[in-house]
Structure formats: C-alpha cells, structure tokens
Biopython code that builds the backbone (N, CA, C, O; Angstrom):
import numpy as np
from Bio.PDB.StructureBuilder import StructureBuilder

atoms = [
    (1, "MET", "N", (104.809, 90.051, 101.492)),
    (1, "MET", "CA", (105.601, 91.182, 101.062)),
    (1, "MET", "C", (104.662, 92.154, 100.371)),
    (1, "MET", "O", (103.933, 91.773, 99.455)),
    (2, "ASP", "N", (104.675, 93.396, 100.801)),
    (2, "ASP", "CA", (103.782, 94.384, 100.223)),
    (2, "ASP", "C", (104.341, 95.027, 98.963)),
    (2, "ASP", "O", (103.714, 94.968, 97.905)),
    (3, "ASN", "N", (105.508, 95.635, 99.066)),
    (3, "ASN", "CA", (106.033, 96.423, 97.951)),
    (3, "ASN", "C", (107.544, 96.302, 97.857)),
    (3, "ASN", "O", (108.240, 96.150, 98.861)),
    (4, "PHE", "N", (108.023, 96.371, 96.653)),
    (4, "PHE", "CA", (109.436, 96.616, 96.412)),
    (4, "PHE", "C", (109.581, 97.194, 95.015)),
    (4, "PHE", "O", (108.756, 96.945, 94.136)),
    (5, "SER", "N", (110.622, 97.958, 94.827)),
    (5, "SER", "CA", (110.897, 98.564, 93.524)),
    (5, "SER", "C", (112.242, 98.090, 93.031)),
    (5, "SER", "O", (113.191, 97.940, 93.800)),
    (6, "ILE", "N", (112.308, 97.857, 91.740)),
    (6, "ILE", "CA", (113.556, 97.421, 91.118)),
    (6, "ILE", "C", (113.825, 98.343, 89.943)),
    (6, "ILE", "O", (112.952, 98.581, 89.108)),
    (7, "PHE", "N", (115.031, 98.854, 89.890)),
    (7, "PHE", "CA", (115.383, 99.724, 88.770)),
    (7, "PHE", "C", (116.866, 99.576, 88.491)),
    (7, "PHE", "O", (117.634, 99.132, 89.344)),
    (8, "ASP", "N", (117.247, 99.948, 87.307)),
    (8, "ASP", "CA", (118.655, 99.945, 86.905)),
    (8, "ASP", "C", (118.758, 100.723, 85.604)),
    (8, "ASP", "O", (117.765, 101.268, 85.121)),
    (9, "ASP", "N", (119.943, 100.775, 85.042)),
    (9, "ASP", "CA", (120.162, 101.557, 83.824)),
    (9, "ASP", "C", (119.630, 100.886, 82.565)),
    (9, "ASP", "O", (119.355, 101.563, 81.575)),
    (10, "SER", "N", (119.482, 99.565, 82.589)),
    (10, "SER", "CA", (119.003, 98.878, 81.393)),
    (10, "SER", "C", (117.918, 97.869, 81.759)),
    (10, "SER", "O", (117.816, 97.436, 82.907)),
    (11, "PHE", "N", (117.120, 97.507, 80.778)),
    (11, "PHE", "CA", (116.051, 96.549, 80.982)),
    (11, "PHE", "C", (116.619, 95.196, 81.405)),
    (11, "PHE", "O", (116.087, 94.556, 82.312)),
    (12, "ASP", "N", (117.690, 94.760, 80.758)),
    (12, "ASP", "CA", (118.304, 93.471, 81.102)),
    (12, "ASP", "C", (118.806, 93.455, 82.543)),
    (12, "ASP", "O", (118.671, 92.447, 83.237)),
    (13, "ASP", "N", (119.383, 94.564, 82.994)),
    (13, "ASP", "CA", (119.836, 94.646, 84.382)),
    (13, "ASP", "C", (118.654, 94.591, 85.347)),
    (13, "ASP", "O", (118.752, 93.991, 86.418)),
    (14, "CYS", "N", (117.540, 95.213, 84.970)),
    (14, "CYS", "CA", (116.333, 95.148, 85.804)),
    (14, "CYS", "C", (115.838, 93.708, 85.919)),
    (14, "CYS", "O", (115.459, 93.262, 87.002)),
    (15, "LEU", "N", (115.843, 92.994, 84.816)),
    (15, "LEU", "CA", (115.414, 91.593, 84.852)),
    (15, "LEU", "C", (116.330, 90.749, 85.722)),
    (15, "LEU", "O", (115.869, 89.876, 86.457)),
    (16, "THR", "N", (117.618, 91.008, 85.639)),
    (16, "THR", "CA", (118.582, 90.288, 86.486)),
    (16, "THR", "C", (118.300, 90.572, 87.952)),
    (16, "THR", "O", (118.291, 89.654, 88.773)),
    (17, "ASN", "N", (118.070, 91.840, 88.289)),
    (17, "ASN", "CA", (117.781, 92.212, 89.673)),
    (17, "ASN", "C", (116.450, 91.616, 90.141)),
    (17, "ASN", "O", (116.340, 91.166, 91.281)),
    (18, "LEU", "N", (115.452, 91.611, 89.273)),
    (18, "LEU", "CA", (114.154, 91.025, 89.613)),
    (18, "LEU", "C", (114.309, 89.539, 89.916)),
    (18, "LEU", "O", (113.735, 89.032, 90.880)),
    (19, "LYS", "N", (115.071, 88.858, 89.104)),
    (19, "LYS", "CA", (115.300, 87.424, 89.323)),
    (19, "LYS", "C", (115.948, 87.182, 90.687)),
    (19, "LYS", "O", (115.573, 86.248, 91.396)),
    (20, "LYS", "N", (116.915, 88.017, 91.053)),
    (20, "LYS", "CA", (117.576, 87.883, 92.356)),
    (20, "LYS", "C", (116.588, 88.100, 93.499)),
    (20, "LYS", "O", (116.580, 87.347, 94.472)),
    (21, "ILE", "N", (115.755, 89.137, 93.376)),
    (21, "ILE", "CA", (114.784, 89.450, 94.426)),
    (21, "ILE", "C", (113.763, 88.330, 94.560)),
    (21, "ILE", "O", (113.457, 87.903, 95.673)),
    (22, "LEU", "N", (113.232, 87.849, 93.440)),
    (22, "LEU", "CA", (112.235, 86.784, 93.503)),
    (22, "LEU", "C", (112.832, 85.490, 94.046)),
    (22, "LEU", "O", (112.156, 84.750, 94.761)),
    (23, "SER", "N", (114.075, 85.215, 93.717)),
    (23, "SER", "CA", (114.749, 84.038, 94.268)),
    (23, "SER", "C", (114.893, 84.153, 95.780)),
    (23, "SER", "O", (114.687, 83.178, 96.503)),
    (24, "LYS", "N", (115.243, 85.338, 96.253)),
    (24, "LYS", "CA", (115.391, 85.570, 97.690)),
    (24, "LYS", "C", (114.040, 85.444, 98.394)),
    (24, "LYS", "O", (113.961, 84.880, 99.485)),
    (25, "CYS", "N", (112.975, 85.966, 97.776)),
    (25, "CYS", "CA", (111.631, 85.835, 98.350)),
    (25, "CYS", "C", (111.240, 84.366, 98.465)),
    (25, "CYS", "O", (110.693, 83.940, 99.483)),
    (26, "GLU", "N", (111.519, 83.601, 97.427)),
    (26, "GLU", "CA", (111.209, 82.174, 97.435)),
    (26, "GLU", "C", (112.025, 81.455, 98.513)),
    (26, "GLU", "O", (111.504, 80.603, 99.233)),
    (27, "GLU", "N", (113.293, 81.803, 98.614)),
    (27, "GLU", "CA", (114.182, 81.202, 99.608)),
    (27, "GLU", "C", (113.680, 81.454, 101.035)),
    (27, "GLU", "O", (113.788, 80.583, 101.898)),
    (28, "LYS", "N", (113.133, 82.644, 101.275)),
    (28, "LYS", "CA", (112.666, 83.030, 102.611)),
    (28, "LYS", "C", (111.181, 82.736, 102.824)),
    (28, "LYS", "O", (110.610, 83.108, 103.848)),
    (29, "ASN", "N", (110.556, 82.061, 101.843)),
    (29, "ASN", "CA", (109.136, 81.696, 101.915)),
    (29, "ASN", "C", (108.216, 82.903, 102.060)),
    (29, "ASN", "O", (107.206, 82.836, 102.760)),
    (30, "LEU", "N", (108.560, 83.997, 101.405)),
    (30, "LEU", "CA", (107.700, 85.175, 101.398)),
    (30, "LEU", "C", (106.606, 84.988, 100.354)),
    (30, "LEU", "O", (106.860, 84.480, 99.262)),
    (31, "VAL", "N", (105.410, 85.394, 100.691)),
    (31, "VAL", "CA", (104.282, 85.291, 99.776)),
    (31, "VAL", "C", (104.031, 86.673, 99.188)),
    (31, "VAL", "O", (103.939, 87.662, 99.915)),
    (32, "LEU", "N", (103.923, 86.728, 97.880)),
    (32, "LEU", "CA", (103.694, 87.990, 97.190)),
    (32, "LEU", "C", (102.252, 88.055, 96.717)),
    (32, "LEU", "O", (101.697, 87.063, 96.244)),
    (33, "ASN", "N", (101.651, 89.230, 96.848)),
    (33, "ASN", "CA", (100.307, 89.462, 96.348)),
    (33, "ASN", "C", (100.445, 90.029, 94.932)),
    (33, "ASN", "O", (100.624, 91.235, 94.760)),
    (34, "TRP", "N", (100.363, 89.182, 93.944)),
    (34, "TRP", "CA", (100.654, 89.567, 92.563)),
    (34, "TRP", "C", (99.673, 90.599, 92.023)),
    (34, "TRP", "O", (99.993, 91.300, 91.063)),
    (35, "GLU", "N", (98.487, 90.709, 92.617)),
    (35, "GLU", "CA", (97.527, 91.712, 92.160)),
    (35, "GLU", "C", (98.023, 93.127, 92.410)),
    (35, "GLU", "O", (97.579, 94.060, 91.742)),
    (36, "ASN", "N", (98.935, 93.303, 93.361)),
    (36, "ASN", "CA", (99.446, 94.624, 93.708)),
    (36, "ASN", "C", (100.723, 94.998, 92.963)),
    (36, "ASN", "O", (101.229, 96.107, 93.136)),
    (37, "TYR", "N", (101.248, 94.106, 92.147)),
    (37, "TYR", "CA", (102.521, 94.373, 91.482)),
    (37, "TYR", "C", (102.308, 94.863, 90.060)),
    (37, "TYR", "O", (101.408, 94.409, 89.354)),
    (38, "HIS", "N", (103.152, 95.794, 89.658)),
    (38, "HIS", "CA", (103.111, 96.357, 88.309)),
    (38, "HIS", "C", (104.502, 96.229, 87.715)),
    (38, "HIS", "O", (105.488, 96.613, 88.342)),
    (39, "PHE", "N", (104.580, 95.701, 86.534)),
    (39, "PHE", "CA", (105.867, 95.476, 85.885)),
    (39, "PHE", "C", (106.016, 96.394, 84.678)),
    (39, "PHE", "O", (105.054, 96.698, 83.971)),
    (40, "MET", "N", (107.242, 96.818, 84.472)),
    (40, "MET", "CA", (107.622, 97.602, 83.304)),
    (40, "MET", "C", (106.847, 98.915, 83.207)),
    (40, "MET", "O", (106.394, 99.285, 82.124)),
    (41, "VAL", "N", (106.692, 99.613, 84.315)),
    (41, "VAL", "CA", (106.026, 100.916, 84.296)),
    (41, "VAL", "C", (107.079, 102.015, 84.196)),
    (41, "VAL", "O", (108.199, 101.867, 84.686)),
    (42, "THR", "N", (106.705, 103.107, 83.561)),
    (42, "THR", "CA", (107.641, 104.224, 83.417)),
    (42, "THR", "C", (107.411, 105.285, 84.480)),
    (42, "THR", "O", (108.243, 106.173, 84.669)),
    (43, "ASN", "N", (106.269, 105.194, 85.182)),
    (43, "ASN", "CA", (106.035, 106.088, 86.313)),
    (43, "ASN", "C", (105.142, 105.385, 87.319)),
    (43, "ASN", "O", (104.390, 104.474, 86.975)),
    (44, "ASN", "N", (105.237, 105.821, 88.568)),
    (44, "ASN", "CA", (104.481, 105.195, 89.642)),
    (44, "ASN", "C", (104.471, 106.137, 90.834)),
    (44, "ASN", "O", (105.279, 107.063, 90.897)),
    (45, "ILE", "N", (103.573, 105.914, 91.774)),
    (45, "ILE", "CA", (103.562, 106.691, 93.005)),
    (45, "ILE", "C", (104.133, 105.818, 94.113)),
    (45, "ILE", "O", (103.636, 104.725, 94.384)),
    (46, "VAL", "N", (105.183, 106.321, 94.745)),
    (46, "VAL", "CA", (105.863, 105.590, 95.806)),
    (46, "VAL", "C", (105.990, 106.514, 97.003)),
    (46, "VAL", "O", (106.596, 107.582, 96.915)),
    (47, "LEU", "N", (105.414, 106.098, 98.121)),
    (47, "LEU", "CA", (105.471, 106.873, 99.362)),
    (47, "LEU", "C", (105.063, 108.330, 99.150)),
    (47, "LEU", "O", (105.688, 109.244, 99.689)),
    (48, "GLY", "N", (104.006, 108.536, 98.357)),
    (48, "GLY", "CA", (103.475, 109.876, 98.145)),
    (48, "GLY", "C", (104.248, 110.723, 97.154)),
    (48, "GLY", "O", (103.978, 111.917, 97.025)),
    (49, "HIS", "N", (105.203, 110.134, 96.451)),
    (49, "HIS", "CA", (105.962, 110.862, 95.438)),
    (49, "HIS", "C", (105.755, 110.196, 94.086)),
    (49, "HIS", "O", (105.639, 108.974, 93.996)),
    (50, "ILE", "N", (105.710, 111.002, 93.049)),
    (50, "ILE", "CA", (105.573, 110.479, 91.701)),
    (50, "ILE", "C", (106.980, 110.197, 91.166)),
    (50, "ILE", "O", (107.800, 111.105, 91.027)),
    (51, "VAL", "N", (107.237, 108.935, 90.875)),
    (51, "VAL", "CA", (108.542, 108.521, 90.364)),
    (51, "VAL", "C", (108.418, 108.343, 88.856)),
    (51, "VAL", "O", (107.653, 107.511, 88.369)),
    (52, "LEU", "N", (109.189, 109.144, 88.133)),
    (52, "LEU", "CA", (109.189, 109.120, 86.674)),
    (52, "LEU", "C", (110.556, 108.688, 86.170)),
    (52, "LEU", "O", (111.524, 108.661, 86.931)),
    (53, "SER", "N", (110.634, 108.358, 84.920)),
    (53, "SER", "CA", (111.935, 108.012, 84.344)),
    (53, "SER", "C", (112.863, 109.225, 84.321)),
    (53, "SER", "O", (114.081, 109.080, 84.218)),
    (54, "THR", "N", (112.282, 110.419, 84.416)),
    (54, "THR", "CA", (113.086, 111.645, 84.391)),
    (54, "THR", "C", (113.426, 112.177, 85.781)),
    (54, "THR", "O", (114.210, 113.117, 85.915)),
    (55, "GLY", "N", (112.833, 111.573, 86.819)),
    (55, "GLY", "CA", (113.119, 112.021, 88.172)),
    (55, "GLY", "C", (111.923, 111.837, 89.097)),
    (55, "GLY", "O", (110.964, 111.144, 88.755)),
    (56, "ILE", "N", (111.984, 112.456, 90.260)),
    (56, "ILE", "CA", (110.945, 112.330, 91.275)),
    (56, "ILE", "C", (110.245, 113.669, 91.457)),
    (56, "ILE", "O", (110.894, 114.711, 91.544)),
    (57, "LYS", "N", (108.899, 113.634, 91.516)),
    (57, "LYS", "CA", (108.112, 114.846, 91.721)),
    (57, "LYS", "C", (107.184, 114.632, 92.910)),
    (57, "LYS", "O", (106.826, 113.501, 93.240)),
    (58, "VAL", "N", (106.807, 115.716, 93.537)),
    (58, "VAL", "CA", (105.841, 115.665, 94.625)),
    (58, "VAL", "C", (104.450, 115.483, 94.026)),
    (58, "VAL", "O", (104.122, 116.094, 93.009)),
    (59, "ASP", "N", (103.642, 114.650, 94.651)),
    (59, "ASP", "CA", (102.256, 114.457, 94.237)),
    (59, "ASP", "C", (101.451, 115.663, 94.722)),
    (59, "ASP", "O", (101.189, 115.795, 95.918)),
    (60, "LYS", "N", (101.058, 116.543, 93.799)),
    (60, "LYS", "CA", (100.370, 117.794, 94.157)),
    (60, "LYS", "C", (99.033, 117.547, 94.841)),
    (60, "LYS", "O", (98.579, 118.386, 95.620)),
    (61, "SER", "N", (98.400, 116.422, 94.568)),
    (61, "SER", "CA", (97.125, 116.139, 95.231)),
    (61, "SER", "C", (97.324, 115.963, 96.733)),
    (61, "SER", "O", (96.422, 116.269, 97.513)),
    (62, "LYS", "N", (98.484, 115.478, 97.145)),
    (62, "LYS", "CA", (98.782, 115.338, 98.578)),
    (62, "LYS", "C", (98.930, 116.708, 99.223)),
    (62, "LYS", "O", (98.482, 116.915, 100.351)),
    (63, "ILE", "N", (99.552, 117.640, 98.521)),
    (63, "ILE", "CA", (99.729, 119.000, 99.040)),
    (63, "ILE", "C", (98.368, 119.667, 99.199)),
    (63, "ILE", "O", (98.104, 120.303, 100.219)),
    (64, "GLU", "N", (97.498, 119.525, 98.193)),
    (64, "GLU", "CA", (96.159, 120.103, 98.261)),
    (64, "GLU", "C", (95.367, 119.513, 99.430)),
    (64, "GLU", "O", (94.668, 120.238, 100.138)),
    (65, "LEU", "N", (95.476, 118.218, 99.629)),
    (65, "LEU", "CA", (94.771, 117.566, 100.725)),
    (65, "LEU", "C", (95.223, 118.117, 102.075)),
    (65, "LEU", "O", (94.394, 118.414, 102.936)),
    (66, "ILE", "N", (96.512, 118.252, 102.255)),
    (66, "ILE", "CA", (97.048, 118.778, 103.522)),
    (66, "ILE", "C", (96.659, 120.234, 103.690)),
    (66, "ILE", "O", (96.262, 120.643, 104.781)),
    (67, "THR", "N", (96.765, 121.022, 102.635)),
    (67, "THR", "CA", (96.433, 122.449, 102.690)),
    (67, "THR", "C", (94.972, 122.677, 103.037)),
    (67, "THR", "O", (94.640, 123.598, 103.783)),
    (68, "ASN", "N", (94.099, 121.835, 102.493)),
    (68, "ASN", "CA", (92.656, 122.017, 102.694)),
    (68, "ASN", "C", (92.111, 121.323, 103.944)),
    (68, "ASN", "O", (90.923, 121.440, 104.246)),
    (69, "THR", "N", (92.954, 120.612, 104.661)),
    (69, "THR", "CA", (92.512, 119.944, 105.879)),
    (69, "THR", "C", (92.453, 120.947, 107.012)),
    (69, "THR", "O", (93.437, 121.619, 107.319)),
    (70, "LYS", "N", (91.289, 121.038, 107.627)),
    (70, "LYS", "CA", (91.112, 121.974, 108.745)),
    (70, "LYS", "C", (91.340, 121.237, 110.053)),
    (70, "LYS", "O", (90.743, 120.191, 110.308)),
    (71, "ILE", "N", (92.193, 121.788, 110.857)),
    (71, "ILE", "CA", (92.470, 121.213, 112.166)),
    (71, "ILE", "C", (91.881, 122.147, 113.208)),
    (71, "ILE", "O", (92.205, 123.334, 113.236)),
    (72, "TYR", "N", (91.035, 121.628, 114.046)),
    (72, "TYR", "CA", (90.356, 122.445, 115.058)),
    (72, "TYR", "C", (90.981, 122.222, 116.403)),
    (72, "TYR", "O", (90.552, 122.819, 117.390)),
]
sb = StructureBuilder()
sb.init_structure("model")
sb.init_model(0)
sb.init_chain("A")
sb.init_seg("    ")
for serial, (resi, resn, name, xyz) in enumerate(atoms, 1):
    if name == "N":
        sb.init_residue(resn, " ", resi, " ")
    sb.init_atom(name, np.array(xyz, "f"), 0.0, 1.0, " ", f" {name:<3s}", serial, name[0])
structure = sb.get_structure()
C-alpha cells in the first residue's frame, strides 16, 4: 500500500478511523512501507496539492515547472 489519508473533525475520530484502516490492511495482508507514512501532520502535499487544516491550495512550484517547460 503506497498512500492513504485519514481525517475527521477530532483527533479521537481520526484515531478510530486509523484503527479501522490498519485492521482492514492486516485482514487483507497488505504490507505498509512505514518509512513513507507521516502521522499527525497539519499540512501535506497530496496529488500535487497542498492540503492544510484551513483548506487546499495549489502547489505553486508545480505551476512554475509547467510554465517554464519548453515543448518543441
């Protein structure tokens, strides 16, 4: 399993949801790469978007990369 995100309105609800997801992964014999997981973060980049506790923003570095890419 590469990635998954868990969120909810409260920390306790997030822990409950995490427990459900990890139980399901164990049930289905999915192997997780723990080096790639981050817990209790307030912001992260997901699919090229910056996810914050206040909302979702576009990653401006991606826009600059696309704008500056020359296609011949």
